[in-house]
Structures are given as structure tokens and as C-alpha cells.
C-alpha positions as CSV (number, residue, x, y, z in Angstrom):
1,X,189.9,-76.5,-76.1
2,X,187.5,-77.0,-79.0
3,X,183.7,-77.0,-78.5
4,X,182.2,-80.5,-78.8
5,X,180.3,-81.3,-82.0
6,X,178.1,-83.9,-80.5
7,X,177.2,-85.6,-77.2
8,X,179.6,-88.3,-76.0
9,X,178.7,-91.8,-76.7
10,X,178.8,-94.5,-74.1
11,X,179.7,-97.9,-75.4
12,X,179.6,-101.3,-73.7
13,X,181.9,-104.3,-74.3
14,X,180.4,-107.2,-76.3
15,X,179.4,-110.1,-73.9
16,X,181.0,-113.5,-74.3
17,X,178.6,-116.0,-75.8
18,X,177.6,-119.2,-73.8
19,X,179.5,-121.5,-76.3
20,X,182.7,-119.4,-76.0
21,X,182.4,-119.3,-72.3
22,X,182.1,-123.0,-72.0
23,X,185.1,-123.6,-74.3
24,X,187.1,-121.1,-72.3
25,X,186.2,-122.8,-69.1
26,X,187.1,-126.3,-70.4
27,X,190.4,-125.0,-71.8
28,X,191.3,-123.4,-68.4
29,X,190.5,-126.6,-66.5
30,X,192.6,-128.7,-69.0
31,X,195.6,-126.3,-68.5
32,X,195.3,-126.5,-64.7
33,X,195.3,-130.3,-64.8
34,X,198.3,-130.5,-67.1
35,X,200.6,-128.2,-65.1
36,X,200.5,-126.8,-61.6
37,X,202.9,-124.0,-62.7
38,X,200.4,-122.4,-65.1
39,X,198.7,-119.3,-63.6
40,X,195.9,-117.3,-65.1
41,X,196.8,-113.9,-66.5
42,X,194.9,-111.0,-65.1
43,X,192.0,-111.1,-62.7
44,X,190.1,-114.4,-62.9
45,X,186.6,-114.5,-64.3
46,X,183.9,-115.9,-62.0
47,X,183.0,-119.3,-63.4
48,X,180.6,-121.8,-61.9
49,X,182.2,-124.5,-59.6
50,X,185.5,-122.6,-59.6
51,X,186.4,-120.6,-56.5
52,X,187.5,-117.1,-57.3
53,X,190.5,-115.9,-55.2
54,X,190.2,-112.7,-53.2
55,X,191.9,-109.8,-54.9
56,X,193.7,-107.0,-53.1
57,X,191.4,-104.1,-52.3
58,X,191.8,-101.4,-54.9
59,X,190.2,-98.0,-55.4
60,X,186.6,-97.8,-54.2
61,X,184.0,-97.9,-56.9
62,X,180.7,-96.2,-56.9
63,X,177.8,-98.3,-55.6
64,X,174.3,-97.2,-56.4
65,X,171.6,-98.1,-53.9
66,X,169.3,-100.8,-55.2
67,X,171.0,-101.0,-58.6
68,X,172.8,-104.0,-59.8
69,X,175.5,-106.1,-58.2
70,X,177.5,-104.2,-55.4
71,X,180.7,-105.7,-57.0
72,X,180.0,-103.9,-60.3
73,X,183.1,-102.6,-62.2
74,X,183.7,-98.9,-62.7
75,X,182.9,-99.3,-66.4
76,X,179.5,-100.8,-65.6
77,X,178.8,-98.0,-63.1
78,X,179.7,-95.4,-65.8
79,X,176.7,-96.5,-67.9
80,X,174.5,-96.1,-64.8
81,X,175.6,-92.6,-64.2
82,X,176.0,-91.4,-67.7
83,X,173.1,-92.4,-70.0
84,X,173.6,-92.8,-73.8
85,X,172.4,-89.2,-74.4
86,X,175.4,-87.9,-72.4
87,X,173.6,-86.8,-69.2
88,X,175.3,-87.2,-65.8
89,X,172.9,-88.0,-63.0
90,X,173.9,-87.4,-59.4
91,X,171.3,-89.6,-57.6
92,X,168.5,-87.3,-58.6
93,X,170.0,-84.2,-56.9
94,X,171.5,-82.8,-60.1
95,X,171.6,-83.7,-63.7
96,X,174.4,-82.3,-65.9
97,X,174.4,-82.3,-69.6
98,X,176.0,-80.6,-72.5
99,X,173.6,-77.6,-72.3
100,X,173.7,-76.9,-68.6
101,X,172.6,-78.3,-65.2
102,X,169.2,-79.0,-63.6
103,X,169.0,-79.2,-59.9
104,X,166.3,-81.1,-58.0
105,X,165.0,-78.0,-56.4
106,X,163.8,-76.8,-59.8
107,X,166.8,-74.4,-60.5
108,X,168.4,-74.7,-63.9
109,X,171.4,-73.0,-65.5
110,X,171.8,-73.0,-69.2
111,X,175.4,-72.8,-70.4
112,X,177.6,-74.8,-72.8
113,X,181.0,-74.9,-74.4
114,X,179.9,-73.2,-77.6
115,X,179.0,-70.1,-75.6
116,X,182.6,-69.8,-74.2
117,X,185.8,-68.5,-75.5
118,X,189.0,-69.7,-73.7
119,X,191.3,-66.9,-72.7
120,X,194.0,-68.7,-70.7
121,X,194.8,-71.0,-67.8
122,X,194.4,-69.5,-64.3
123,X,195.8,-72.4,-62.3
124,X,195.8,-76.1,-61.6
125,X,194.7,-77.8,-58.4
126,X,194.4,-81.4,-57.1
127,X,191.1,-82.0,-58.7
128,X,191.2,-79.9,-61.9
129,X,192.2,-77.0,-64.0
130,X,190.7,-73.5,-63.9
131,X,190.5,-71.5,-67.1
132,X,189.6,-67.9,-67.8
133,X,186.7,-67.8,-70.3
134,X,184.6,-65.2,-72.0
135,X,180.9,-65.9,-72.1
136,X,179.8,-64.6,-75.5
137,X,176.1,-64.2,-75.0
138,X,176.5,-62.0,-71.9
139,X,180.0,-60.5,-72.5
140,X,181.0,-61.7,-69.0
141,X,184.4,-62.9,-68.0
142,X,184.2,-66.1,-66.0
143,X,186.4,-68.7,-64.3
144,X,185.7,-72.2,-65.5
145,X,186.8,-75.2,-63.5
146,X,187.3,-78.4,-65.5
147,X,187.2,-81.8,-63.7
148,X,187.7,-85.0,-65.5
149,X,185.2,-87.6,-64.4
150,X,186.5,-90.4,-62.4
151,X,184.2,-93.0,-60.9
152,X,185.4,-92.9,-57.4
153,X,183.1,-92.2,-54.6
154,X,185.2,-89.4,-53.1
155,X,185.6,-87.6,-56.4
156,X,181.9,-87.7,-57.3
157,X,180.9,-86.6,-53.8
158,X,183.3,-83.6,-54.1
159,X,181.8,-82.6,-57.5
160,X,178.3,-82.8,-56.2
161,X,179.1,-81.0,-52.9
162,X,180.7,-78.0,-54.7
163,X,177.9,-77.7,-57.2
164,X,175.3,-78.0,-54.4
165,X,177.0,-75.3,-52.2
166,X,177.7,-72.9,-55.1
167,X,174.2,-72.9,-56.5
168,X,172.6,-72.3,-53.1
169,X,175.1,-69.6,-52.0
170,X,173.6,-66.3,-52.8
171,X,175.9,-64.3,-50.5
172,X,178.3,-61.4,-50.9
173,X,181.2,-63.3,-49.4
174,X,181.0,-66.4,-51.6
175,X,181.9,-66.5,-55.3
176,X,178.9,-66.3,-57.7
177,X,177.9,-69.4,-59.6
178,X,177.0,-69.1,-63.3
179,X,176.3,-72.7,-64.2
180,X,177.7,-76.0,-65.1
181,X,177.7,-78.6,-67.9
182,X,179.0,-82.1,-68.7
183,X,180.6,-83.1,-72.0
184,X,183.3,-85.5,-73.2
185,X,183.7,-87.1,-69.7
186,X,184.5,-83.8,-68.1
187,X,182.4,-81.7,-65.6
188,X,182.8,-77.9,-66.1
189,X,181.4,-75.2,-63.8
190,X,181.6,-71.5,-64.3
191,X,182.1,-69.1,-61.5
192,X,182.7,-65.4,-60.8
193,X,186.2,-64.4,-62.1
194,X,188.1,-62.7,-59.2
195,X,190.8,-60.9,-61.2
196,X,193.3,-60.2,-58.4
197,X,193.6,-63.9,-57.5
198,X,193.9,-65.8,-54.2
199,X,195.3,-64.3,-51.0
200,X,198.4,-66.5,-51.0
201,X,199.5,-64.6,-54.1
202,X,198.7,-61.2,-52.6
203,X,199.9,-60.9,-49.0
204,X,203.6,-60.5,-50.0
205,X,205.5,-59.5,-46.8
206,X,202.4,-59.1,-44.7
207,X,199.0,-57.3,-44.8
208,X,198.4,-54.1,-42.9
209,X,196.0,-54.4,-39.9
210,X,193.1,-52.5,-41.4
211,X,193.1,-54.5,-44.6
212,X,193.5,-57.7,-42.5
213,X,190.4,-56.8,-40.6
214,X,188.3,-56.4,-43.7
215,X,189.5,-59.7,-45.0
216,X,188.8,-61.6,-41.8
217,X,185.4,-60.0,-41.4
218,X,184.5,-61.2,-44.9
219,X,185.7,-64.7,-44.2
220,X,183.8,-64.9,-40.9
221,X,180.6,-63.7,-42.6
222,X,181.0,-66.2,-45.4
223,X,181.7,-69.1,-43.0
224,X,178.7,-68.1,-40.9
225,X,176.5,-68.2,-43.9
226,X,177.6,-71.7,-44.8
227,X,176.9,-72.8,-41.2
228,X,173.6,-71.0,-40.6
229,X,171.9,-71.3,-44.0
230,X,173.4,-74.5,-45.5
231,X,174.5,-76.4,-42.3
232,X,177.9,-76.8,-44.0
233,X,181.5,-76.8,-42.6
234,X,184.1,-75.6,-45.2
235,X,186.9,-77.8,-43.9
236,X,189.6,-76.3,-46.2
237,X,189.9,-72.7,-45.0
238,X,193.3,-71.3,-46.2
239,X,194.7,-68.4,-48.2
240,X,194.5,-70.2,-51.5
241,X,190.7,-70.6,-51.0
242,X,190.0,-66.9,-50.5
243,X,189.7,-64.9,-53.6
244,X,190.0,-61.1,-54.2
245,X,189.0,-59.0,-57.1
246,X,190.6,-55.7,-58.1
247,X,187.8,-53.6,-56.6
248,X,188.8,-55.1,-53.2
249,X,186.0,-57.6,-52.6
250,X,186.9,-60.8,-50.7
251,X,185.1,-64.1,-51.2
252,X,185.4,-67.8,-50.2
253,X,185.7,-70.5,-52.8
254,X,186.5,-74.2,-53.3
255,X,183.8,-76.2,-51.5
256,X,184.6,-79.7,-52.8
257,X,185.6,-81.1,-49.4
258,X,182.9,-79.2,-47.5
259,X,180.8,-81.4,-45.2
260,X,177.2,-81.6,-44.1
261,X,177.0,-81.2,-40.3
262,X,175.1,-83.8,-38.4
263,X,174.1,-82.6,-34.9
264,X,176.7,-79.8,-35.5
265,X,179.5,-82.4,-36.1
266,X,181.5,-83.8,-39.1
267,X,183.5,-86.9,-39.0
268,X,185.5,-87.5,-42.2
269,X,189.0,-86.2,-42.3
270,X,189.5,-84.3,-45.5
271,X,191.2,-81.0,-46.4
272,X,194.7,-79.5,-46.3
273,X,196.6,-81.0,-43.4
274,X,198.7,-77.9,-42.9
275,X,195.6,-75.9,-42.0
276,X,193.8,-78.5,-40.0
277,X,192.9,-77.9,-36.3
278,X,194.8,-80.1,-33.8
279,X,191.6,-82.1,-32.9
280,X,191.2,-83.2,-36.5
281,X,194.4,-85.4,-36.3
282,X,192.7,-87.5,-33.6
283,X,189.1,-87.7,-34.8
284,X,186.9,-89.8,-32.5
285,X,183.4,-91.0,-33.0
286,X,182.3,-87.7,-31.6
287,X,183.7,-85.9,-34.7
288,X,184.5,-82.2,-34.9
289,X,182.6,-79.0,-35.5
290,X,182.8,-75.6,-37.1
291,X,185.4,-74.7,-34.4
292,X,187.9,-76.5,-36.6
293,X,187.2,-73.9,-39.3
294,X,187.7,-71.2,-36.7
295,X,191.3,-72.6,-36.0
296,X,192.0,-72.5,-39.8
297,X,190.7,-68.9,-39.9
298,X,193.1,-67.9,-37.1
299,X,196.0,-69.7,-38.8
300,X,195.2,-67.9,-42.1
301,X,195.1,-64.6,-40.2
302,X,198.6,-65.1,-38.8
303,X,199.9,-66.1,-42.2
304,X,198.4,-63.0,-43.9
305,X,199.6,-60.6,-41.2
306,X,203.2,-61.9,-41.0
307,X,203.7,-62.8,-44.6
308,X,204.6,-66.4,-43.9
309,X,203.0,-69.7,-42.9
310,X,203.7,-69.9,-39.1
311,X,204.7,-73.6,-38.8
312,X,207.8,-75.4,-40.1
313,X,207.9,-75.1,-43.9
314,X,208.0,-78.2,-46.1
315,X,211.1,-77.1,-47.9
316,X,213.8,-79.3,-46.4
317,X,214.8,-76.5,-44.0
318,X,211.9,-76.6,-41.5
319,X,211.5,-80.3,-41.7
320,X,209.0,-82.7,-43.3
321,X,205.3,-83.2,-43.0
322,X,205.6,-85.1,-39.7
323,X,207.5,-82.3,-38.0
324,X,204.9,-79.9,-39.2
325,X,201.9,-81.9,-38.0
326,X,203.7,-82.6,-34.7
327,X,204.1,-78.8,-34.2
328,X,200.4,-78.3,-34.9
329,X,199.2,-81.0,-32.5
330,X,201.9,-80.7,-29.7
331,X,203.5,-77.3,-30.1
332,X,202.5,-73.9,-28.9
333,X,199.8,-72.0,-31.0
334,X,201.1,-69.3,-33.3
335,X,200.6,-65.7,-32.3
336,X,200.9,-62.2,-33.8
337,X,203.7,-59.9,-32.7
338,X,202.3,-57.5,-30.2
339,X,204.8,-54.7,-31.3
340,X,203.3,-54.7,-34.8
341,X,199.6,-55.4,-34.2
342,X,197.0,-54.0,-31.8
343,X,195.9,-55.7,-28.7
344,X,192.5,-56.4,-30.2
345,X,194.0,-57.9,-33.3
346,X,196.4,-60.2,-31.3
347,X,193.6,-61.3,-29.1
348,X,191.3,-62.2,-32.0
349,X,193.9,-64.5,-33.5
350,X,194.8,-66.0,-30.1
351,X,191.1,-66.9,-29.4
352,X,190.8,-68.6,-32.8
353,X,194.0,-70.5,-32.2
354,X,193.0,-71.9,-28.8
355,X,194.1,-75.6,-28.6
356,X,190.8,-76.4,-26.9
357,X,188.0,-76.3,-29.5
358,X,185.4,-75.8,-26.9
359,X,187.1,-72.5,-25.9
360,X,187.2,-71.1,-29.4
361,X,184.6,-68.4,-30.2
362,X,181.5,-69.0,-32.4
363,X,181.0,-66.9,-35.6
364,X,178.5,-64.6,-33.8
365,X,181.0,-64.1,-31.0
366,X,183.8,-63.3,-33.5
367,X,181.6,-60.6,-35.1
368,X,181.1,-59.1,-31.7
369,X,184.9,-59.1,-30.9
370,X,186.6,-55.7,-30.2
371,X,188.8,-56.2,-33.3
372,X,185.8,-56.4,-35.6
373,X,184.1,-53.6,-33.8
374,X,187.2,-51.4,-34.2
375,X,187.2,-51.7,-38.0
376,X,183.6,-52.4,-39.1
377,X,182.8,-48.7,-39.6
378,X,186.2,-47.7,-40.8
379,X,186.6,-46.9,-44.6
380,X,189.5,-49.0,-45.8
381,X,190.7,-48.5,-49.3
382,X,190.6,-52.2,-50.3
383,X,190.7,-51.3,-54.0
384,X,194.1,-49.6,-53.8
385,X,195.5,-52.5,-51.7
386,X,194.2,-55.1,-54.2
387,X,195.6,-53.1,-57.2
388,X,199.0,-52.6,-55.5
389,X,199.3,-56.2,-54.4
390,X,198.3,-57.5,-57.8
391,X,200.8,-55.3,-59.6
392,X,203.6,-56.3,-57.2
393,X,202.8,-60.0,-57.9
394,X,202.9,-59.3,-61.7
395,X,206.3,-57.6,-61.3
396,X,207.7,-60.6,-59.3
397,X,206.5,-63.0,-62.0
398,X,208.2,-60.9,-64.7
399,X,211.5,-61.2,-62.9
């Protein structure tokens, strides 16, 4: 990926002159009078005295409060979000440009493509690509997420939410944020590079209980920080969104679908369905709370411990998505094998996976659980586990 030489330009289409519009209108009316079989090609233009038919509802376009016509096209909205200088303005909360990002709270991060050397792709997700990059001014390796700008409300909200959470999250259990910038219709943000990767690539045939305890404690502390300090629910807790470095540190990532809690509740249904709590498949006007993240934590714990996702797999053998979702909503909660894990460990998972959200523990209660107490002062060699798991993954990839 080459560094941009200049800021992107935003151009607008030439407007039709009044004379041409009048001629076009007369020509269209003449054609309609001459033959009932003639139909206009493409979406009709709104012309005076001519009723515009209703079109099928397509992708939702961004509407800006108090700006322009609510039926504005995505192209027109692009010029409202991205000014001619190439700055991307998120409703005054954050302004991204080619040299960095400025947040409304006064915090600014200066970083740009010219400072970075691309070193390879780390992975692809639903909303973008992650690259390993070298930041030349500081000699720091970073992970850079690239998201191509699309003017859909959901996509823009996810970009803003992740930027907002990352820059406010000064916490040992959440990935560090190094900055963001906008150029050539793409948003880029740079984060801490966790060189062992995500947990789904590391648990292999299962994680030993002491290592499992350290991972779960880190996850609970990270989720508690989001709830207590930012009033945020993660909504997409799963092994792929928990990163590990080769020193054994464990941190949460991917906050694009996180939600602001209103009276301790969220209402929109986003995230990975396979890890959603049962109550999220039947969301009422009462919404759901952080207890749904506690369920996802428990499901992640069982998967890490046993080395496999506990519900029917989507591989043709265990059934399709409906069988899986039916098992989550109507089936028995997964559990840990009592012959392989301690009573405290099994009980921790069971409490997280209670079908009744009101019976699930809070984060402070989880941190007081006997499973956490058992391991909180134990020295666990997380570095050796991370190194061994990472090496084993590399060997499997080579085969």
C-alpha cells in the first residue's frame, strides 16, 4: 500500500440547467403520451406536476440532523461528512484527517501513512483488513485496521464507537490505541500489536485450568472497566476478540458493535449470533444488560477449556444456523467436565451460563468467586503457554 501524495478530492456532479430540464420534461411527457408501453429507465427524477412512484426501500443512508433534505443521496451526504480538504467529521465528536485524529475532548493523535511501513496482513474481518505495520518515528510495531468508508449509518456508527472506546480505554486489559487517520476514502486506526494472536488460534485441544483462570480474570476486569468507566457493553465477547501477546498478556479488542447503556440496558441486536445470550434472540422493549456479556464470557470459557465450541457446529455435520440458535435458546446450557476441572472452575462457568439473566453474577461478584480467589495469587507462567501455543499454531500452518 503506497502512501498518499495528496489529500483526496471530493467532486460533485454538474447540475442540469433549467433549459435542459424543461426539454427533458417535455420529451418524457411526449413519450408517455405516444405509447403506454414506454417506461423510464432507472429511478425517476422528481419533476413538478409529475407524481414520483415509491421505490423499494434500499440501504439506509446517513441523515444529518438539521442539514439538507432527509432524502439526500449517499453521494450528497459524502460531501457533508468529508469536506474538500479531506477531513472526515463525525458529528463534532471526532475529526479524522490525513495527519491524525482530533477528539472533541481535546485529545489528538498525530499519525499518517508516510510514518508507516507495511509488513504483512494479519487478518480480515467483516468490516476491514488488519495489517502489521512498523511506525518509523518510534520504532514500534503496530496493528493497523483499514476500513473502507461506506455511507451507511451502521458502518459509520461502528467506526465512531470503536474509535471512541479505544481512545478512552487506558486499561491493562484492553488493547492500546496509537491513533487514527483518514485518507483515500479509508479510515485507518493503529493499535497495540499482540504478537501471539487471538485466543481462537491458541487454545488448540484445550487450555489448562490455571491458564484459563488468568485469561478469564483478565476478560472480567476488561469488561468491568467498560461497564464502570465508559457505561459500555461489549456485545461481541468471543475468542477471536481476545488477544494475547507472547509475554502472556491478555486484552480485549474489537469494539465496533459495542453499545452505550441507557439505564443499564441496550436494545439493538448486533454481534456474533453464535455467542449471543438466549435473551438476545427475543429482545423486548426492556432490552438486555451486561448479563448478556457474562453469558458470552461463560461460553468462551467452555470453548477455551474443552478446545471446541460447545454448540452444534456450522459445518454440515452438526446442523445449520437454525439448529445452533435453537440449541442456545431451548437447549441445556453447556458445562465443563467435572473429571477434568475443579469444582470452583465448573461452578464459575455454570453461573455465567445460567439461562435466567437475572441469576447471572455481576462483574464484582465474579471477581469474588472462589475460582478467581483460588488463582489470583498463583504465579502462572503465561509467557511459556503463549510461546508454546503460538509455536504449535505455526507448525500446524506449515503442514
